[in-house]
C-alpha positions in Angstrom: 87.0 74.5 89.7 90.3 75.7 88.4 91.9 72.4 89.5 89.3 70.2 87.8 89.3 72.4 84.7 93.1 72.2 84.4 93.0 68.4 85.0 90.3 67.9 82.4 92.3 69.9 79.9 95.4 67.8 80.6 93.7 64.4 80.5 93.9 63.9 76.7 97.6 64.5 76.7 98.0 62.1 79.7 96.0 59.4 77.9 97.9 59.8 74.6 101.3 59.7 76.4 100.2 56.7 78.4 99.2 54.8 75.3 102.6 55.5 73.6 104.5 54.5 76.8 102.2 51.5 76.8 104.0 50.2 73.7 107.2 50.3 75.7 105.5 48.7 78.7 104.5 45.7 76.6 108.1 45.3 75.7 109.1 45.3 79.4 106.3 42.9 80.1 107.7 40.4 77.6 111.1 40.3 79.3 109.9 40.8 82.9 107.0 38.4 82.9 107.3 36.1 79.9 111.0 35.6 79.6 111.7 36.1 83.3 114.8 38.3 82.5 115.7 41.5 84.2 116.6 43.6 81.1 118.0 47.1 81.7 118.7 47.7 78.0 115.4 49.6 77.6 116.7 52.9 78.9 119.2 53.0 76.0 117.1 51.3 73.3 114.2 53.8 73.8 116.5 56.7 73.2 118.1 54.8 70.3 114.7 54.4 68.6 113.8 58.0 69.0 117.2 59.2 67.7 117.1 56.9 64.6 113.5 58.0 63.8 114.2 61.7 64.2 117.4 61.8 62.2 115.9 59.7 59.3 112.8 61.9 59.1 115.0 65.1 59.2 116.9 63.6 56.3 113.8 63.1 54.2 112.8 59.5 55.0 109.2 58.4 55.2 108.0 58.3 58.8 106.9 54.6 58.5 110.3 53.6 57.2 111.9 55.6 60.0 109.7 53.8 62.5 110.7 50.4 61.0 114.4 51.3 61.1 114.1 52.5 64.7 112.5 49.2 65.7 115.3 47.4 63.9 117.9 49.4 65.8 116.2 48.3 69.0 116.3 44.7 68.0 120.1 45.0 67.4 120.5 46.4 70.9 118.5 43.4 72.2 120.7 41.1 70.1 123.8 42.6 71.8 122.4 42.0 75.3 121.2 38.5 74.4 124.7 37.5 73.0 126.5 39.0 76.0 124.1 37.0 78.3 123.9 33.7 76.4 127.3 33.4 74.6 129.6 35.3 77.0 127.9 34.1 80.2 127.4 37.6 81.6 124.3 37.8 83.9 121.3 39.3 82.2 121.0 42.4 84.4 124.7 43.2 83.9 124.5 42.5 80.1 121.7 45.0 79.9 123.6 47.6 81.8 126.6 47.2 79.5 124.5 47.6 76.4 122.7 50.6 77.8 126.0 52.2 78.6 127.3 51.6 75.1 124.1 52.9 73.6 124.6 56.3 75.2 127.7 56.9 72.9 125.9 55.3 70.0 122.9 57.6 70.4 125.1 60.7 70.6 126.7 59.6 67.3 123.2 59.1 65.7 122.2 62.5 66.9 125.2 64.0 65.1 127.0 64.7 68.4 124.2 66.8 69.9 122.2 66.0 73.1 118.9 66.6 71.3 117.5 67.2 67.8 114.1 68.9 67.1 111.4 67.6 64.8 108.7 70.1 64.0 105.4 68.9 62.7 105.3 72.1 60.5 108.4 70.9 58.6 108.1 67.2 58.5 105.3 64.6 57.9 104.8 62.9 61.3 102.6 60.0 62.2 101.4 61.8 65.3 102.0 65.0 67.3 101.0 66.4 70.7 99.9 69.6 69.0 96.6 68.0 68.0 95.9 66.0 71.2 92.9 68.2 72.2 91.4 68.3 68.7 88.4 66.3 67.7 89.9 65.3 64.4 91.7 62.5 62.6 95.0 64.3 63.5 94.4 63.5 67.2 97.3 61.1 68.2 95.0 59.0 70.4 93.4 57.5 67.2 96.6 56.2 65.6 97.9 55.1 69.0 94.8 53.0 69.5 95.1 51.4 66.1 98.8 50.7 66.6 98.2 49.1 70.0 95.4 46.9 68.7 97.6 45.7 65.8 100.5 45.2 68.2 98.6 43.2 70.7 97.0 41.1 68.0 100.3 40.4 66.3 102.0 39.4 69.6 99.0 37.2 70.6 99.4 35.4 67.2 103.2 35.1 67.5 103.2 33.6 71.0 100.8 31.0 69.8 103.2 29.8 67.2 105.9 27.2 67.9 108.7 29.7 68.3 106.6 32.0 70.5 105.6 29.1 72.7 109.3 28.2 72.9 110.1 31.7 74.3 107.3 31.3 76.9 108.5 27.8 77.8 112.0 29.1 78.4 110.7 31.8 80.7 108.5 29.4 82.6 111.1 26.7 83.1 114.4 26.8 81.2 115.5 23.4 82.4 112.3 21.7 81.3 112.4 23.6 78.0 116.0 22.4 77.4 114.9 18.8 78.2 112.2 19.2 75.5 114.8 20.0 72.9 114.3 23.8 72.8 117.3 26.0 72.1 117.0 28.1 75.3 119.8 30.5 74.2 118.1 31.2 70.9 114.7 31.7 72.5 116.2 34.1 75.1 117.9 36.2 72.4 114.7 36.2 70.4 112.7 37.5 73.4 115.2 40.2 74.1 115.3 41.3 70.5 111.5 41.4 70.3 111.2 43.4 73.5 113.8 46.0 72.6 112.4 46.3 69.2 109.1 47.3 70.8 110.8 49.7 73.2 112.7 51.4 70.4 109.5 51.7 68.4 107.9 53.4 71.4 110.9 55.7 71.4 110.2 56.6 67.8 106.5 57.3 68.5 107.4 59.4 71.6 110.0 61.4 69.6 107.4 62.3 67.0 104.8 63.0 69.6 107.1 65.3 71.6 108.7 66.9 68.5 112.3 66.0 69.5 114.7 63.2 70.3 117.0 63.5 73.4 119.9 61.3 74.3 118.5 61.1 77.9 114.8 60.5 76.9 115.1 56.9 78.0 116.4 57.6 81.5 114.1 55.9 84.0 112.1 54.2 81.3 112.5 50.8 82.9 110.8 52.1 86.1 107.9 53.5 84.1 107.5 50.2 82.3 107.6 48.3 85.5 105.0 50.7 87.0 102.7 50.0 84.1 103.1 46.2 84.3 102.6 46.1 88.1 99.6 48.5 88.1 98.0 46.5 85.3 98.6 43.2 87.1 97.4 44.3 90.5 94.2 45.8 89.1 93.2 43.3 86.4 95.0 40.0 87.1 91.8 38.3 88.4 89.6 39.3 85.4 92.2 39.4 82.5 93.3 35.8 82.1 93.8 35.8 78.4 97.3 36.6 77.1 96.1 39.4 74.9 94.1 40.9 77.7 97.2 40.7 80.0 99.0 42.9 77.5 96.1 45.2 77.3 96.1 45.5 81.1 99.8 46.7 80.8 98.7 49.4 78.4 95.9 50.4 80.7 98.4 50.5 83.6 100.5 52.9 81.7 97.5 55.2 81.0 96.5 55.1 84.6 100.0 55.9 85.7 100.1 59.0 83.5 96.6 60.1 84.7 97.8 59.8 88.4 100.9 61.7 87.5 98.9 64.5 85.9 96.7 64.6 89.0 99.6 65.0 91.4 101.2 67.6 89.1 98.0 69.6 89.2 98.1 69.3 93.0 101.4 71.2 93.0 104.1 68.4 93.0 107.5 69.7 92.1 108.5 68.2 88.7 111.9 67.4 90.2 110.2 64.8 92.4 108.7 62.8 89.5 111.3 60.1 89.7 110.7 59.7 93.4 107.0 59.5 92.8 107.5 56.8 90.1 109.7 54.7 92.4 107.1 55.1 95.2 104.3 54.0 92.9 106.2 50.9 91.8 107.2 50.0 95.4 103.6 50.3 96.6 102.0 48.2 93.8 104.8 45.6 94.1 103.9 45.3 97.8 100.2 45.0 97.4 100.2 41.2 96.6 102.4 40.6 99.6 100.1 42.6 101.9 97.1 40.8 100.6 98.6 37.4 101.3 99.6 38.5 104.8 96.1 39.8 105.5 94.5 36.6 104.3 96.9 34.5 106.5 96.1 36.6 109.6 92.3 36.2 109.1 90.6 33.5 111.3 90.8 30.3 109.2 93.2 31.9 106.7 96.3 30.0 107.9 97.1 26.4 107.1 95.4 23.9 109.2 97.6 21.4 111.2 96.4 17.9 111.7 
């Protein structure tokens, strides 16, 4: 009973955290699935968003303005990666690593040379805080997180239905064909990277407010968590969620499920030092599921290709 009681007590926090990381996972989804680019900038842009948001709020800025500036900083990070990739000819994965590396020093500068900066809900007006995650009130962070995700998915669904949004999707689907249709593939790639990292930095701003602090290392391993959310959502819901908006919603659900599973194994006594290992194992397993399914279907009688 103690196990289930502790798990039930921890579930609201897991759901709230999963929803906030879901914002970041949607950004990873845009590059990984829509743009077909392996972007490793996110580990740096998440921390950059958190650092910008915390320092602006600590200096008296409105939290919504701080959130917007954090997203803008993430878009600049995406712009750097995009220009390194499209204008300098550097492979996307290496361009992301270079930007991520540079952002570590930039984030330290933003944080006034300190590895972390606190942000107490008692001193500053925050959009959400984990202090109220178990309360049945309007202060509960799950409520604003739900509204933000609904607006975000609705806005992205609209954007990717526009001419520019369709151009980004076309470049990800087939860059050569998109170029033949007169689409500026370099511009579309940069736009996709900017949009993705803007979302990731916005998620960093939300997480910094939720946790009550920004840390220069808060984005370490973020790409793996984002991939875990994307893969879990696809494996579980790909056959029933065909609509583009529902695909993004499945990514958010994947992030929530990931944190619920994480909370379960923590309650079972997993050492917190092994969390990164667990995350890597979860991603590896879910990435392997489609391959295993195909192999099982091929091995079934009548599942292979017939030969005339």
